N, CA and C atoms as an extended XYZ file, in Angstrom:
321
Properties=species:S:1:pos:R:3:atomname:S:1:resname:S:1:resid:I:1 pbc="F F F"
N        77.124       89.728      148.638 N   MET     1
C        77.000       90.131      150.020 CA  MET     1
C        75.943       91.215      150.145 C   MET     1
N        75.249       91.229      151.251 N   PRO     2
C        74.221       92.252      151.440 CA  PRO     2
C        74.837       93.630      151.619 C   PRO     2
N        74.109       94.613      151.142 N   LYS     3
C        74.504       96.003      151.343 CA  LYS     3
C        73.686       96.539      152.501 C   LYS     3
N        74.353       97.178      153.454 N   ARG     4
C        73.675       97.674      154.646 CA  ARG     4
C        73.692       99.192      154.674 C   ARG     4
N        72.622       99.750      155.196 N   SER     5
C        72.592      101.190      155.444 CA  SER     5
C        71.760      101.424      156.695 C   SER     5
N        72.101      102.469      157.417 N   ARG     6
C        71.364      102.803      158.636 CA  ARG     6
C        70.093      103.541      158.261 C   ARG     6
N        68.973      102.947      158.610 N   ASP     7
C        67.667      103.537      158.360 CA  ASP     7
C        67.329      104.505      159.506 C   ASP     7
N        67.447      104.031      160.695 N   THR     8
C        67.255      104.830      161.908 CA  THR     8
C        68.323      104.355      162.891 C   THR     8
N        68.459      104.997      164.037 N   PRO     9
C        69.464      104.523      164.994 CA  PRO     9
C        69.237      103.081      165.469 C   PRO     9
N        68.001      102.598      165.352 N   THR    10
C        67.709      101.248      165.855 CA  THR    10
C        67.442      100.229      164.760 C   THR    10
N        67.353      100.663      163.526 N   ARG    11
C        67.059       99.731      162.432 CA  ARG    11
C        68.152       99.791      161.378 C   ARG    11
N        68.401       98.635      160.760 N   THR    12
C        69.324       98.554      159.639 CA  THR    12
C        68.574       98.005      158.444 C   THR    12
N        68.679       98.669      157.311 N   MET    13
C        68.059       98.180      156.096 CA  MET    13
C        69.103       97.372      155.327 C   MET    13
N        68.719       96.183      154.871 N   ILE    14
C        69.622       95.322      154.124 CA  ILE    14
C        69.079       95.137      152.719 C   ILE    14
N        69.928       95.340      151.729 N   SER    15
C        69.545       95.179      150.330 CA  SER    15
C        70.375       94.057      149.718 C   SER    15
N        69.724       93.149      148.999 N   TYR    16
C        70.425       92.054      148.346 CA  TYR    16
C        70.482       92.302      146.848 C   TYR    16
N        71.673       92.190      146.276 N   ASP    17
C        71.859       92.345      144.844 CA  ASP    17
C        71.685       90.972      144.208 C   ASP    17
N        70.660       90.807      143.387 N   VAL    18
C        70.405       89.505      142.793 CA  VAL    18
C        70.709       89.467      141.297 C   VAL    18
N        71.491       90.404      140.804 N   SER    19
C        71.786       90.421      139.370 CA  SER    19
C        72.628       89.218      138.950 C   SER    19
N        73.463       88.724      139.824 N   ALA    20
C        74.280       87.546      139.529 CA  ALA    20
C        74.055       86.513      140.624 C   ALA    20
N        72.797       86.241      140.923 N   LEU    21
C        72.439       85.412      142.062 CA  LEU    21
C        73.071       84.027      142.007 C   LEU    21
N        72.871       83.290      140.940 N   PHE    22
C        73.319       81.899      140.910 CA  PHE    22
C        74.828       81.780      141.025 C   PHE    22
N        75.544       82.620      140.328 N   THR    23
C        77.004       82.537      140.386 CA  THR    23
C        77.562       83.118      141.673 C   THR    23
N        76.697       83.735      142.480 N   SER    24
C        77.131       84.282      143.774 CA  SER    24
C        76.860       83.322      144.930 C   SER    24
N        76.172       82.247      144.681 N   ILE    25
C        75.845       81.295      145.743 CA  ILE    25
C        77.083       80.449      146.049 C   ILE    25
N        77.572       80.491      147.292 N   PRO    26
C        78.697       79.612      147.651 CA  PRO    26
C        78.184       78.179      147.786 C   PRO    26
N        78.559       77.336      146.863 N   THR    27
C        77.960       75.998      146.799 CA  THR    27
C        78.263       75.150      148.029 C   THR    27
N        79.439       75.283      148.626 N   CYS    28
C        79.736       74.487      149.832 CA  CYS    28
C        78.772       74.835      150.955 C   CYS    28
N        78.543       76.114      151.162 N   GLU    29
C        77.622       76.545      152.212 CA  GLU    29
C        76.177       76.152      151.867 C   GLU    29
N        75.817       76.296      150.602 N   ALA    30
C        74.460       75.946      150.179 CA  ALA    30
C        74.193       74.457      150.392 C   ALA    30
N        75.178       73.623      150.110 N   LYS    31
C        75.008       72.181      150.318 CA  LYS    31
C        74.831       71.860      151.796 C   LYS    31
N        75.530       72.585      152.665 N   LYS    32
C        75.365       72.371      154.110 CA  LYS    32
C        73.952       72.752      154.553 C   LYS    32
N        73.449       73.859      154.017 N   VAL    33
C        72.090       74.304      154.357 CA  VAL    33
C        71.079       73.243      153.941 C   VAL    33
N        71.227       72.734      152.727 N   ILE    34
C        70.275       71.746      152.211 CA  ILE    34
C        70.400       70.430      152.983 C   ILE    34
N        71.619       70.020      153.263 N   ARG    35
C        71.825       68.788      154.037 CA  ARG    35
C        71.132       68.906      155.400 C   ARG    35
N        71.324       70.040      156.060 N   ASP    36
C        70.688       70.243      157.365 CA  ASP    36
C        69.170       70.196      157.267 C   ASP    36
N        68.626       70.821      156.224 N   ARG    37
C        67.163       70.803      156.034 CA  ARG    37
C        66.666       69.381      155.775 C   ARG    37
N        67.389       68.633      154.947 N   MET    38
C        66.966       67.263      154.634 CA  MET    38
C        67.111       66.362      155.854 C   MET    38
N        68.132       66.610      156.672 N   LYS    39
C        68.342       65.817      157.882 CA  LYS    39
C        67.168       65.971      158.855 C   LYS    39
N        66.577       67.159      158.882 N   LYS    40
C        65.450       67.425      159.776 CA  LYS    40
C        64.130       66.855      159.247 C   LYS    40
N        64.084       66.512      157.974 N   ASP    41
C        62.858       66.011      157.352 CA  ASP    41
C        62.681       64.527      157.671 C   ASP    41
N        61.781       64.240      158.590 N   LYS    42
C        61.562       62.849      159.028 CA  LYS    42
C        60.844       62.009      157.966 C   LYS    42
N        60.221       62.650      156.986 N   THR    43
C        59.504       61.896      155.953 CA  THR    43
C        60.397       61.556      154.759 C   THR    43
N        61.614       62.056      154.751 N   LEU    44
C        62.507       61.836      153.603 CA  LEU    44
C        62.687       60.348      153.269 C   LEU    44
N        62.944       59.481      154.250 N   PRO    45
C        63.123       58.060      153.917 CA  PRO    45
C        61.883       57.403      153.329 C   PRO    45
N        60.708       57.945      153.620 N   THR    46
C        59.483       57.350      153.076 CA  THR    46
C        59.215       57.816      151.650 C   THR    46
N        59.875       58.902      151.250 N   ARG    47
C        59.644       59.455      149.916 CA  ARG    47
C        60.752       59.122      148.917 C   ARG    47
N        61.915       58.705      149.415 N   TRP    48
C        63.057       58.428      148.543 CA  TRP    48
C        63.674       57.083      148.903 C   TRP    48
N        64.107       56.363      147.904 N   GLU    49
C        64.849       55.121      148.159 CA  GLU    49
C        66.319       55.429      148.439 C   GLU    49
N        66.765       56.610      148.058 N   LEU    50
C        68.158       56.996      148.291 CA  LEU    50
C        68.315       57.531      149.705 C   LEU    50
N        69.509       57.325      150.284 N   ASN    51
C        69.742       57.873      151.614 CA  ASN    51
C        70.250       59.315      151.489 C   ASN    51
N        70.434       59.956      152.623 N   LEU    52
C        70.821       61.370      152.648 CA  LEU    52
C        72.131       61.618      151.914 C   LEU    52
N        73.134       60.781      152.147 N   ASP    53
C        74.428       60.975      151.488 CA  ASP    53
C        74.313       60.858      149.965 C   ASP    53
N        73.502       59.922      149.501 N   GLN    54
C        73.312       59.755      148.063 CA  GLN    54
C        72.615       60.976      147.458 C   GLN    54
N        71.603       61.507      148.163 N   LEU    55
C        70.904       62.694      147.669 CA  LEU    55
C        71.838       63.905      147.623 C   LEU    55
N        72.680       64.048      148.635 N   VAL    56
C        73.628       65.167      148.653 CA  VAL    56
C        74.655       65.011      147.536 C   VAL    56
N        75.071       63.797      147.250 N   THR    57
C        75.997       63.562      146.133 CA  THR    57
C        75.364       63.990      144.811 C   THR    57
N        74.096       63.646      144.613 N   LEU    58
C        73.396       64.070      143.400 CA  LEU    58
C        73.296       65.596      143.332 C   LEU    58
N        73.028       66.218      144.471 N   LEU    59
C        72.970       67.672      144.523 CA  LEU    59
C        74.319       68.280      144.152 C   LEU    59
N        75.402       67.693      144.650 N   GLU    60
C        76.745       68.179      144.315 CA  GLU    60
C        76.994       68.130      142.813 C   GLU    60
N        76.577       67.050      142.180 N   VAL    61
C        76.754       66.934      140.724 CA  VAL    61
C        75.984       68.041      140.012 C   VAL    61
N        74.753       68.274      140.445 N   CYS    62
C        73.931       69.308      139.807 CA  CYS    62
C        74.513       70.706      140.018 C   CYS    62
N        75.022       70.983      141.212 N   LEU    63
C        75.530       72.328      141.499 CA  LEU    63
C        76.933       72.568      140.972 C   LEU    63
N        77.753       71.531      140.989 N   ASP    64
C        79.162       71.721      140.656 CA  ASP    64
C        79.512       71.403      139.207 C   ASP    64
N        78.553       70.930      138.432 N   THR    65
C        78.798       70.681      137.019 CA  THR    65
C        78.496       71.975      136.277 C   THR    65
N        79.507       72.773      136.117 N   THR    66
C        79.302       74.137      135.623 CA  THR    66
C        79.943       74.351      134.255 C   THR    66
N        79.881       73.351      133.415 N   TYR    67
C        80.410       73.500      132.066 CA  TYR    67
C        79.367       74.176      131.186 C   TYR    67
N        79.836       75.032      130.302 N   PHE    68
C        78.926       75.668      129.360 CA  PHE    68
C        79.676       75.947      128.068 C   PHE    68
N        78.908       76.176      127.001 N   MET    69
C        79.501       76.433      125.695 CA  MET    69
C        79.159       77.853      125.262 C   MET    69
N        80.151       78.548      124.747 N   LEU    70
C        79.975       79.895      124.223 CA  LEU    70
C        80.794       80.024      122.946 C   LEU    70
N        80.135       80.379      121.866 N   ASP    71
C        80.791       80.523      120.570 CA  ASP    71
C        81.610       79.283      120.191 C   ASP    71
N        81.034       78.108      120.457 N   GLY    72
C        81.681       76.862      120.071 CA  GLY    72
C        82.796       76.407      120.994 C   GLY    72
N        83.078       77.144      122.047 N   GLN    73
C        84.128       76.796      123.009 CA  GLN    73
C        83.480       76.330      124.311 C   GLN    73
N        84.045       75.299      124.938 N   PHE    74
C        83.586       74.848      126.245 CA  PHE    74
C        84.352       75.583      127.332 C   PHE    74
N        83.618       75.958      128.379 N   TYR    75
C        84.201       76.639      129.537 CA  TYR    75
C        83.685       75.971      130.798 C   TYR    75
N        84.400       76.196      131.884 N   CYS    76
C        83.969       75.711      133.191 CA  CYS    76
C        83.949       76.894      134.137 C   CYS    76
N        82.782       77.165      134.697 N   SER    77
C        82.665       78.241      135.666 CA  SER    77
C        83.350       77.802      136.954 C   SER    77
N        84.082       78.705      137.570 N   THR    78
C        84.839       78.343      138.776 CA  THR    78
C        84.204       78.873      140.049 C   THR    78
N        83.086       79.554      139.941 N   HIS    79
C        82.477       80.139      141.130 CA  HIS    79
C        80.958       80.045      141.050 C   HIS    79
N        80.349       79.640      142.149 N   GLY    80
C        78.895       79.650      142.230 CA  GLY    80
C        78.229       78.424      141.651 C   GLY    80
N        76.918       78.452      141.674 N   ALA    81
C        76.106       77.334      141.202 CA  ALA    81
C        75.923       77.395      139.685 C   ALA    81
N        75.623       76.247      139.130 N   ALA    82
C        75.421       76.143      137.689 CA  ALA    82
C        74.170       76.918      137.282 C   ALA    82
N        74.316       77.856      136.376 N   THR    83
C        73.216       78.720      135.974 CA  THR    83
C        72.102       77.956      135.258 C   THR    83
N        72.411       76.981      134.456 N   GLY    84
C        71.391       76.277      133.686 CA  GLY    84
C        70.761       75.091      134.382 C   GLY    84
N        71.181       74.783      135.580 N   SER    85
C        70.654       73.610      136.274 CA  SER    85
C        69.260       73.890      136.822 C   SER    85
N        68.320       72.954      136.629 N   PRO    86
C        66.965       73.169      137.141 CA  PRO    86
C        66.891       73.214      138.668 C   PRO    86
N        67.883       72.671      139.363 N   VAL    87
C        67.858       72.651      140.823 CA  VAL    87
C        68.410       73.958      141.420 C   VAL    87
N        69.148       74.725      140.651 N   THR    88
C        69.805       75.923      141.176 CA  THR    88
C        68.837       76.972      141.736 C   THR    88
N        67.720       77.287      141.091 N   PRO    89
C        66.814       78.281      141.697 CA  PRO    89
C        66.305       77.871      143.080 C   PRO    89
N        65.977       76.602      143.256 N   THR    90
C        65.516       76.134      144.558 CA  THR    90
C        66.622       76.238      145.600 C   THR    90
N        67.822       75.829      145.218 N   VAL    91
C        68.967       75.916      146.126 CA  VAL    91
C        69.248       77.374      146.486 C   VAL    91
N        69.205       78.250      145.505 N   ALA    92
C        69.449       79.676      145.757 CA  ALA    92
C        68.403       80.234      146.725 C   ALA    92
N        67.146       79.875      146.535 N   ASN    93
C        66.095       80.347      147.433 CA  ASN    93
C        66.290       79.832      148.856 C   ASN    93
N        66.645       78.570      148.991 N   MET    94
C        66.865       78.008      150.320 CA  MET    94
C        68.074       78.653      150.992 C   MET    94
N        69.123       78.902      150.226 N   TYR    95
C        70.314       79.542      150.781 CA  TYR    95
C        69.999       80.978      151.216 C   TYR    95
N        69.288       81.727      150.357 N   LYS    96
C        68.918       83.107      150.704 CA  LYS    96
C        68.037       83.148      151.950 C   LYS    96
N        67.090       82.226      152.028 N   LYS    97
C        66.190       82.188      153.182 CA  LYS    97
C        66.983       81.920      154.461 C   LYS    97
N        67.922       81.001      154.395 N   ASN    98
C        68.754       80.693      155.547 CA  ASN    98
C        69.622       81.897      155.931 C   ASN    98
N        70.192       82.562      154.944 N   LEU    99
C        71.017       83.744      155.183 CA  LEU    99
C        70.194       84.856      155.824 C   LEU    99
N        69.004       85.048      155.316 N   LYS   100
C        68.113       86.078      155.854 CA  LYS   100
C        67.742       85.771      157.303 C   LYS   100
N        67.447       84.503      157.568 N   ARG   101
C        67.084       84.085      158.923 CA  ARG   101
C        68.241       84.331      159.892 C   ARG   101
N        69.464       84.070      159.470 N   LYS   102
C        70.626       84.269      160.328 CA  LYS   102
C        70.906       85.743      160.579 C   LYS   102
N        70.552       86.605      159.624 N   GLN   103
C        70.857       88.027      159.752 CA  GLN   103
C        69.771       88.821      160.465 C   GLN   103
N        68.585       88.233      160.593 N   GLN   104
C        67.503       88.918      161.302 CA  GLN   104
C        67.666       88.698      162.796 C   GLN   104
N        67.460       89.741      163.556 N   PRO   105
C        67.542       89.559      165.016 CA  PRO   105
C        66.386       88.692      165.506 C   PRO   105
N        66.644       87.965      166.554 N   ALA   106
C        65.599       87.113      167.142 CA  ALA   106
C        64.485       87.983      167.686 C   ALA   106
N        63.248       87.608      167.396 N   LEU   107
C        62.111       88.379      167.884 CA  LEU   107
C        61.577       87.816      169.178 C   LEU   107
């Protein structure tokens, strides 16, 4: 969650802690953000043979497959996006951008 502090009576400074970014991304919300972005992309059907639901299903597999091995033991992360997935940085950036847009006042 963002940390807020009053900069002046009319401005608020927001600081984002990114030390545990991937595991802090709520995957359900992130998938909604990505689905909405893909839904708005009119060129998507010309670039992919898969439909929107199929692409979102693939995204779910990438984000929610959070198994990892440590000291010979398998574990499953129960929170956030998969740290080792190549798609996670892009998803995290899109989610952060959407969050930032929602928190900024309309100009």
